[in-house]
Each structure stands twice: as C-alpha cells, then as structure tokens.
N, C-alpha and C positions, 0 to 999 in steps of 0.2 A: 504493498500500500505506500501510497503516499506518487508526489508528483516532480516529475523529473525538471530538475531546477533551468534548461533554459527551456520549457517549453510555454510555449505562446500561443495565443486566441490565434486559428486561421483565419480567425473574419476581422477583427479589429487590432491585434497584436498585444492584447491586455496580455501579464500576468496574474491578475486577480479572478484565478483559476480553482476548481471544488472538483477533485475528483469522486466521481456518483459511484453509490454501493447502492446495491439490491437485497432487499431483505432474500431471505436470511438471514442479518446481521445479528453477531451478538454483541451489546452492548459494557465497552470498558470504559476506565476511566479513560485510557490514552484516545480512545473513536471522541468518546464525550468532549472531550480536549479542541479535537481536530474540526470538530461539528461547530463549537463554539470559534472556533479560531477561522470560520471556512475557509475549512481545508477541505472537508470531504461532505457530501451531498447527498442524503438516502432517501433515497425511492420509495415510495409504498407500493407502486405499481409491479407484478412480476420482475420479471426481469426478459427485455424480448431478447428474437435470435439472433439482430447485432444490434447489444444497447451502445447506443454512446460510452464513454468513458470516461470525459468529463466536460465539465460547465462553465461557462466562463463568464464573470458576475458583471462582469462592462457590459458588454449586448447581449447576453440572452445563449447566446450558441452553445454547443452541445456536439460533440463529437469523439 
C-alpha cells in the first residue's frame, strides 16, 4: 500500500492523490491515520473488474 513518490495525476498533474481501496478492508490504526491524512480512500461498492487504483483530490480523476 502506498503511492509512488513521483506519481502525478495524468489529467491535471497534481500530487494531491489517494490510493483507492475496496472492501473487505481491515481497519487498523495505521489505515485510519492514512485516511485522515487523505492518502487512502475507501470505496463502499464492490471492486469492479478493472478498478481504478488512485484518486486525485484536485480534479476528481480516477485511474
């Protein structure tokens, strides 16, 4: 888990990104801190066949 250091949004170039996780997710203290720091985003829906892995907080793009 984690976002590569040099990763940027392919649409806007922002580094304000989060990794997208899908259920089931085991909530841990570390995961809670990552969610609060906006480094992880948990989806409530089931994982699609080709799920996006990252979310850009700046423009909303997912890839």
